[in-house]
C-alpha positions in Angstrom: -75.5 -3.6 -21.8 -75.4 -6.0 -18.9 -73.0 -8.3 -20.7 -70.7 -5.4 -21.4 -70.7 -4.4 -17.7 -70.1 -7.9 -16.7 -67.2 -8.2 -19.1 -65.7 -5.0 -17.8 -66.0 -6.2 -14.3 -64.2 -9.4 -15.1 -61.3 -7.5 -16.8 -60.9 -5.2 -13.8 -60.9 -8.2 -11.5 -58.3 -9.9 -13.6 -56.2 -6.7 -13.6 -56.4 -6.4 -9.8 -55.4 -10.1 -9.5 -52.4 -9.5 -11.8 -51.3 -6.4 -9.8 -51.6 -8.3 -6.5 -49.5 -11.2 -7.9 -46.7 -8.9 -9.2 -46.7 -6.8 -6.0 -46.6 -10.0 -3.9 -43.6 -11.4 -6.0 -41.7 -8.1 -5.5 -42.4 -8.1 -1.8 -41.3 -11.7 -1.3 -38.2 -11.3 -3.4 -37.1 -8.2 -1.5 -37.7 -10.0 1.8 -35.6 -13.0 0.6 -32.7 -10.7 -0.4 -32.7 -9.0 3.0 -33.0 -12.3 4.9 -30.4 -14.3 2.9 -27.4 -13.3 5.2 -29.6 -14.3 8.2 -31.0 -17.6 7.1 -27.8 -19.7 7.0 -26.4 -21.7 10.0 -23.6 -19.2 10.3 -25.5 -16.0 9.6 -22.8 -13.9 11.1 -20.1 -15.3 8.9 -20.0 -13.8 5.4 -20.5 -15.8 2.2 -17.6 -14.8 0.1 -18.1 -14.6 -3.6 -17.1 -17.8 -5.5 -15.5 -15.7 -8.2 -13.3 -12.7 -8.1 -13.3 -9.5 -10.2 -12.2 -10.1 -13.7 -9.3 -8.5 -15.4 -11.7 -5.8 -16.6 -12.4 -4.9 -13.0 -8.7 -5.0 -11.9 -7.1 -2.9 -14.6 -3.4 -3.0 -13.9 -2.3 -0.5 -16.4 -0.4 2.4 -14.9 -2.7 5.5 -15.1 0.2 7.8 -14.4 2.4 6.8 -17.2 1.8 7.7 -20.9 1.4 4.8 -23.3 4.6 6.0 -25.0 7.6 7.2 -23.2 8.5 9.7 -25.9 8.8 13.4 -25.3 5.6 14.0 -27.2 3.7 11.6 -24.9 5.2 13.2 -21.8 4.3 16.7 -23.0 0.7 15.6 -23.8 0.4 14.1 -20.3 1.0 17.4 -18.8 -1.9 19.2 -20.4 -3.5 22.3 -19.0 -4.8 20.7 -15.9 -1.5 19.2 -14.8 -2.4 15.5 -15.2 -4.5 12.7 -16.6 -7.9 12.0 -15.1 -9.4 8.6 -14.5 -13.0 8.1 -15.6 -15.3 7.4 -12.6 -16.3 3.7 -12.6 -20.0 2.7 -12.7 -21.4 2.0 -9.2 -21.3 -1.7 -8.4 -24.4 -3.3 -6.9 -24.7 -2.8 -3.2 -24.3 -5.9 -1.1 -27.3 -6.4 1.3 -26.6 -7.9 4.7 -27.5 -7.5 8.3 -24.7 -5.6 10.0 -23.4 -7.0 13.3 -22.2 -3.6 14.4 -19.9 -0.7 13.6 -16.1 -0.9 13.4 -14.1 2.3 14.1 -10.4 2.2 13.3 -7.5 4.5 14.2 -4.5 3.8 12.0 -1.0 4.3 13.3 2.3 5.0 11.5 3.3 6.5 8.2 1.4 6.4 4.9 2.2 2.9 3.9 1.8 1.3 7.3 -1.6 2.9 7.5 -2.4 1.9 3.9 -1.8 -1.8 4.7 -3.8 -1.5 7.9 -6.8 0.0 6.1 -6.7 -3.0 3.7 -6.7 -5.4 6.6 -9.5 -3.6 8.4 -11.8 -3.6 5.4 -11.2 -7.3 5.1 -12.0 -7.9 8.8 -15.2 -5.8 8.4 -16.2 -7.8 5.4 -15.6 -11.1 7.1 -17.6 -10.3 10.2 -20.4 -8.5 8.3 -19.7 -5.2 10.0 -20.3 -1.6 9.0 -16.9 0.2 8.7 -16.5 3.8 9.6 -14.0 5.6 7.3 -10.7 5.1 9.1 -9.0 7.8 11.2 -5.3 8.5 10.5 -2.5 8.9 12.9 -1.9 12.5 14.0 0.3 11.8 17.0 3.3 10.0 15.5 6.7 11.4 14.9 5.6 13.2 11.7 2.6 14.9 13.5 0.7 15.1 10.2 -2.8 16.6 10.7 -4.1 15.1 7.4 -7.4 13.2 7.5 -8.4 10.2 5.3 -10.1 12.5 2.8 -6.9 14.7 2.5 -5.0 11.7 1.1 -7.5 9.2 -0.3 -10.6 9.7 -2.5 -13.4 9.0 0.1 -16.2 8.6 -2.4 -14.3 6.2 -4.6 -13.3 4.2 -1.5 -16.9 3.8 -0.3 -18.5 3.2 -3.7 -15.9 0.8 -5.1 -16.4 -1.5 -2.2 -20.2 -1.3 -1.8 -20.6 -4.8 -3.2 -18.5 -6.1 -0.3 -18.9 -4.0 2.8 -20.9 -0.9 3.9 -18.7 2.0 4.7 -20.0 5.2 6.3 -18.2 8.5 6.9 -19.1 8.7 10.6 -21.1 6.9 13.2 -24.9 7.6 12.8 -26.3 10.1 15.4 -28.8 7.5 16.6 -25.9 5.1 17.5 -24.0 7.9 19.3 -27.1 8.9 21.3 -27.7 5.3 22.4 -24.5 5.1 24.4 -23.5 7.4 27.2 -19.9 6.3 27.2 -17.1 5.7 24.7 -17.2 2.5 22.6 -15.1 -0.4 23.6 -11.6 0.3 22.5 -8.8 -2.2 22.1 -5.8 -3.3 20.2 -6.3 -6.6 18.2 -3.5 -9.1 18.6 -0.9 -8.7 15.9 -0.6 -11.1 13.0 -4.0 -12.8 13.9 -5.9 -15.2 11.6 -9.5 -14.5 10.6 -10.6 -17.1 13.2 -9.3 -14.9 16.0 -11.7 -12.1 14.8 -14.5 -14.5 14.4 -14.2 -16.1 17.8 -12.8 -13.3 20.0 -13.8 -10.0 18.4 -17.2 -10.7 16.9 -18.9 -11.6 20.2 -17.7 -8.3 21.7 -19.0 -6.3 18.8 -22.4 -8.0 18.9 -22.6 -7.2 22.5 -21.3 -3.6 22.4 -22.5 -2.7 18.9 -19.5 -0.4 18.3 -15.9 -1.5 18.5 -12.8 0.8 18.2 -9.4 -0.5 17.2 -6.9 2.0 18.5 -4.0 0.4 16.6 -4.3 -1.4 13.3 -0.8 -2.1 12.0 0.0 -5.8 11.2 -3.2 -7.1 12.8 -3.9 -9.7 10.1 -1.6 -12.6 9.4 0.5 -12.8 6.2 -0.4 -16.4 5.5 -3.1 -19.0 6.2 -5.9 -16.6 5.3 -8.6 -17.8 2.9 -7.9 -17.0 -0.7 -10.9 -14.8 -1.2 -10.0 -12.7 1.8 -6.4 -12.3 0.5 -7.8 -11.1 -2.8 -10.0 -8.6 -1.0 -6.9 -7.2 0.6 -5.4 -6.7 -2.8 -8.6 -5.2 -4.2 -8.7 -2.6 -1.4 -5.0 -1.8 -1.9 -4.8 -1.5 -5.6 -8.3 -0.5 -6.6 -10.2 1.2 -3.7 -7.4 3.2 -2.1 -7.0 5.9 -4.8 -5.3 9.1 -3.9 -7.2 12.4 -4.1 -7.5 14.0 -7.6 -5.0 16.7 -6.4 -2.4 14.2 -5.4 -3.0 12.0 -8.5 -2.7 15.0 -10.9 0.6 16.2 -9.3 2.0 12.7 -9.3 1.1 12.4 -13.0 2.9 15.7 -13.7 6.0 14.5 -11.8 6.2 11.4 -14.0 5.7 13.4 -17.2 8.4 15.9 -16.2 10.8 13.0 -15.6 10.0 11.5 -18.9 10.7 14.8 -20.6 14.2 14.5 -19.3 14.8 10.9 -20.1 13.0 7.9 -21.7 13.6 6.0 -18.5 14.2 6.8 -14.8 15.1 5.1 -11.6 13.5 5.8 -8.2 16.0 5.5 -5.3 14.2 5.2 -1.9 17.1 6.5 0.1 15.9 5.9 3.6 18.5 8.1 5.3 16.4 10.6 7.2 17.1 11.6 10.8 14.2 9.8 12.3 15.1 6.5 10.7 18.8 6.7 11.8 17.7 7.6 15.4 15.1 4.9 15.5 17.4 2.2 14.1 20.5 3.3 16.0 22.5 3.2 12.8 25.3 5.8 12.8 27.9 4.4 10.5 29.8 7.2 8.8 28.3 9.9 11.2 30.5 12.2 13.2 30.6 12.0 17.0 28.3 15.0 17.2 25.8 13.5 14.8 25.8 10.2 16.7 25.1 12.0 20.0 22.3 14.0 18.3 20.7 10.8 17.0 21.0 9.1 20.4 19.3 12.0 22.1 16.4 11.8 19.6 16.0 8.1 20.2 15.7 8.6 24.0 13.3 11.5 23.5 10.5 9.2 22.1 9.3 6.8 24.7 7.4 4.6 22.2 10.8 3.7 20.5 11.4 0.8 22.8 15.0 -0.1 21.8 17.5 2.4 23.3 20.9 0.8 23.8 21.9 -0.2 20.2 25.2 -1.5 18.9 25.3 0.4 15.6 28.2 -1.6 14.0 26.6 -4.9 14.9 23.3 -3.9 13.3 25.1 -2.8 10.2 27.0 -6.1 9.9 23.7 -7.9 10.3 22.2 -6.0 7.4 19.8 -4.1 9.6 20.8 -0.5 8.7 19.9 1.6 5.7 22.8 2.1 3.3 24.5 5.4 3.5 24.6 7.7 0.4 28.3 6.9 0.0 27.6 3.1 0.1 24.7 3.5 -2.3 26.8 5.3 -4.9 29.2 2.3 -5.0 26.4 -0.2 -5.1 24.7 1.5 -8.1 27.9 1.9 -10.0 28.8 -1.8 -9.4 25.3 -2.9 -10.6 26.0 -1.2 -13.9 24.1 2.1 -13.7 25.7 4.7 -15.8 26.5 8.2 -14.7 23.8 9.7 -17.0 21.1 7.7 -15.3 18.1 9.9 -14.2 17.5 9.1 -10.5 14.6 10.4 -8.6 15.1 10.5 -4.8 12.0 9.3 -2.9 12.5 10.3 0.7 12.2 13.0 3.3 15.1 15.3 4.1 18.4 13.5 4.0 20.3 13.6 7.2 23.4 15.8 6.7 21.8 17.6 3.7 23.7 18.1 0.4 27.0 17.6 2.0 26.1 14.0 2.8 24.8 13.6 -0.8 28.0 14.9 -2.4 29.6 11.5 -3.3 26.3 10.1 -4.6 25.7 13.2 -6.8 29.3 13.1 -8.0 28.8 9.7 -9.5 25.2 10.4 -10.6 24.8 14.1 -11.4 21.3 13.6 -12.8 19.7 13.3 -9.4 16.4 15.0 -8.8 13.7 15.4 -6.1 10.2 16.6 -6.3 11.3 19.9 -4.9 13.5 20.4 -7.9 10.8 19.5 -10.4 7.7 21.3 -9.0 7.3 25.0 -8.2 6.9 26.3 -4.6 3.3 27.2 -5.5 2.5 23.6 -6.5 4.1 22.1 -3.4 2.7 24.7 -0.9 -0.6 22.8 -0.2 1.5 19.7 0.7 4.1 21.4 2.9 3.9 20.2 6.6 1.9 17.2 5.4 4.5 14.5 5.3 1.9 11.8 4.4 0.7 13.7 1.3 4.3 14.3 0.3 5.0 10.6 0.7 1.9 9.9 -1.5 3.6 11.8 -4.4 6.8 9.7 -4.0 4.6 6.6 -3.9 3.1 7.4 -7.3 6.4 8.1 -8.9 7.9 4.9 -7.4 5.1 2.8 -9.0 5.6 4.4 -12.4 9.5 4.1 -12.5 11.4 1.8 -14.7 13.5 0.6 -11.7 12.8 0.9 -8.0 15.7 0.5 -5.5 15.0 0.8 -1.7 18.1 1.1 0.5 16.1 -0.2 3.5 13.2 -2.5 3.8 10.7 -0.3 5.6 7.0 -0.1 5.0 7.2 2.0 1.8 9.8 -0.3 0.3 7.6 -3.4 0.9 4.3 -1.9 -0.2 5.8 -0.4 -3.4 7.5 -3.7 -4.1 4.2 -5.5 -3.9 2.4 -2.9 -6.1 5.1 -3.2 -8.7 4.7 -7.0 -8.8 0.9 -6.5 -9.2 1.4 -4.2 -12.2 3.5 -6.7 -14.1 6.6 -7.5 -12.1 8.3 -4.2 -12.7 12.0 -4.4 -11.8 12.6 -3.8 -8.1 16.2 -4.4 -7.0 16.1 -5.9 -3.5 19.5 -5.1 -2.0 21.0 -7.8 0.2 22.4 -5.4 2.7 24.2 -7.9 5.0 26.2 -9.3 2.1 26.7 -5.8 0.6 28.2 -4.5 3.8 30.6 -7.4 3.8 31.7 -6.8 0.3 32.0 -3.0 0.8 34.3 -3.6 3.8 36.5 -6.0 1.8 36.7 -3.4 -1.0 37.6 -0.7 1.4 40.3 -2.9 3.0 41.6 -3.6 -0.6 41.0 -7.3 -0.2 38.7 -7.1 -3.3 39.4 -5.4 -6.5 36.8 -3.2 -8.1 36.2 -5.8 -10.8 35.8 -8.5 -8.2 33.4 -6.3 -6.2 31.3 -5.6 -9.4 31.1 -9.2 -10.4 30.1 -10.2 -6.8 27.4 -7.5 -6.6 25.8 -8.6 -9.9 25.9 -12.3 -9.1 24.4 -11.5 -5.7 21.4 -9.6 -7.1 20.7 -11.5 -10.3 17.7 -13.3 -8.6 16.7 -10.2 -6.5 15.0 -8.2 -9.2 11.4 -8.6 -8.2 10.8 -11.8 -10.2 7.9 -14.1 -9.4 8.7 -16.1 -6.3 7.0 -17.8 -3.4 6.4 -15.9 -0.2 8.6 -17.2 2.6 6.5 -18.6 5.5 8.0 -19.0 9.0 5.5 -20.5 11.4 5.4 -18.6 14.7 7.7 -15.8 13.4 5.5 -13.5 11.3 7.9 -10.5 11.7 10.7 -12.5 10.0 8.7 -14.0 7.1 7.8 -12.3 3.9 5.2 -9.5 4.2 1.9 -10.1 2.4 1.9 -6.7 0.8 5.5 -7.1 -0.6 4.5 -10.2 -2.4 0.7 -10.7 -2.7 1.1 -13.9 -4.7 -2.6 -14.8 -4.4 -3.4 -11.8 -6.6 -0.7 -11.9 -9.2 -1.6 -12.6 -12.8 1.1 -15.1 -13.6 0.7 -18.9 -14.3 1.4 -21.0 -11.3 4.0 -23.1 -13.0 6.0 -20.0 -14.0 5.2 -18.2 -10.7 6.8 -20.9 -8.5 9.7 -21.8 -10.8 13.0 -22.7 -9.2 15.5 -20.0 -8.7 17.8 -21.7 -11.2 15.4 -20.6 -14.0 15.0 -17.0 -12.7 17.4 -15.7 -15.3 14.9 -16.5 -18.0 12.5 -13.8 -16.9 14.8 -11.1 -15.7 16.0 -8.1 -17.8 19.6 -6.9 -17.9 20.5 -4.8 -14.9 22.1 -2.0 -16.9 19.9 1.0 -17.7 
C-alpha cells in the first residue's frame, strides 16, 4: 500500500514537472515573438520578408471576365445575382510587432489618385512599423463625392489581406483619443520622397506625438530608388488588397458580360474630354468662343488650380491636351479599327454632349456607355458618386481587349499598370505631340490619308503596352515614368525579355487591327 502511494506521488510529481516545462516553453516562445521586433539594433525599422507572395497568392487572372468569350459564357456570367463572386481568402497569419504610433491619412483627388496614395501610405506604415487607420477619402475636391472608403473598397478584405504586413484599424482607439486634448500633428509629406525621408524625418515625429495625420497623400513616395520589397508591397496593396465592394464588383462583372454578349471583343476608350479637364488644362481647341469663355471662368473659379493664363494652342502642339472626339475618330480609323468595333466610353459627361460626339459616332456607331447598358434602377445607388462610377469604368477597362486613353491622367496611368500586371494586355499609348503634328498636316492636305495611316501605325507599333524599362529622370520625378503605370518590379516576365531592345518589340506585339 505504501509502495503504491509512493508510486502515485512520483507520477503526479512527474506530471506537474511536465506541465511546468510545457507552460514555460509556451510562455518563453510567446515572449520571444513579441520581443523580436524590439531586439534588433534598428528595432523601429521593419524586417521585410526575404521572399514575396508566390503566384498562388498573386492570382492575376481577371475575375470579371469569363474563361470563354462566347455568348454562352457571357450569359452564364450574368446569373441571377448579377455577377461572379470571389471566394474569401483564408486569413494570413498576423504579423506581431511593437507599433511606433498611429498614421491617419486623408487622400486627395479622384479615384485613381487616391488609390495610388493608399498603396504608398500602407507601404510607409509597414516600413515604419506603424498602425494605419483606414484612409479617409477626399470629399472637398471638384467632384464633391461624399463616399467613404467602405463605399468603394471592401474594408474587411483590405484589413485582413494585409494583416501579415501591417496592422490596420477602422478608427483611432478611444484610449488614444482621450489621451490628447488637441488635434494630432497634421502635415503634408514632401512629394516624391524616398523611404529614408520617412525614416529620418517622419518617424521621430510620430514617436514623439504618437499620432500623425497626413492631410495630403498624392505622389508622396518616389517612383524609383525604393527597396524592391517595398515596391512589391505597393503592388500587393494595389492589385490584391484594394478590392472594390461586392456591389461594385458585381455590377462591373455584369457590364463586362453585357459587352461580351454584343461582341467577342471590345475596346475601352478613355475619352478624357470632360468640362473639368478642359478647364483645368486650358485646352480649348475646337471649342466655340462661348465655350472657351465658359472654360476660362471655371478655371478661375477654383483657386487650387494654380495655372490660370494658358496658351491653349501651344499646349496642344506640345502634346499636353486631351484629343478631341473628332481627332480621336481619325486616330482610331488610321490605326485600323473597323467601323463595327464595339467601343465602351470610360469617362464622365463629354463636354458638348452628343453633338460633340457626332463625328466619332459616325465612324464608330457601336459606341456604348454604362448608362446605355445598365438600367436606371441599377445605376441609382451610384448617381452623384463620381468615384463609384469611376470604379465601374475601371473594372471594364481592366477587362477590355484594348485600352486607349486620349490623355495620360491618373486613370490612364493606373489602368495601364494594372493591365501590364495581368499579362501585358494591349494598351495603346498615344503620342499626342506627334499625332497633333500629323493631324494638322492631314488637314492642310500636306499628307494623304494613306501617308497619315502609315505614319500613325509606324508611330505606335512600339507603344502597345509591351514590356519596357521605366524611364528614370533624376531630380525630375513629374517627368519620369510613373511607378503605377509600369510597376516593373512586380511583373511576371523574364528579365532578358522584359528589358529587350525596342528593335525586338515587334516580336511580342499583336496586330493593331481588331
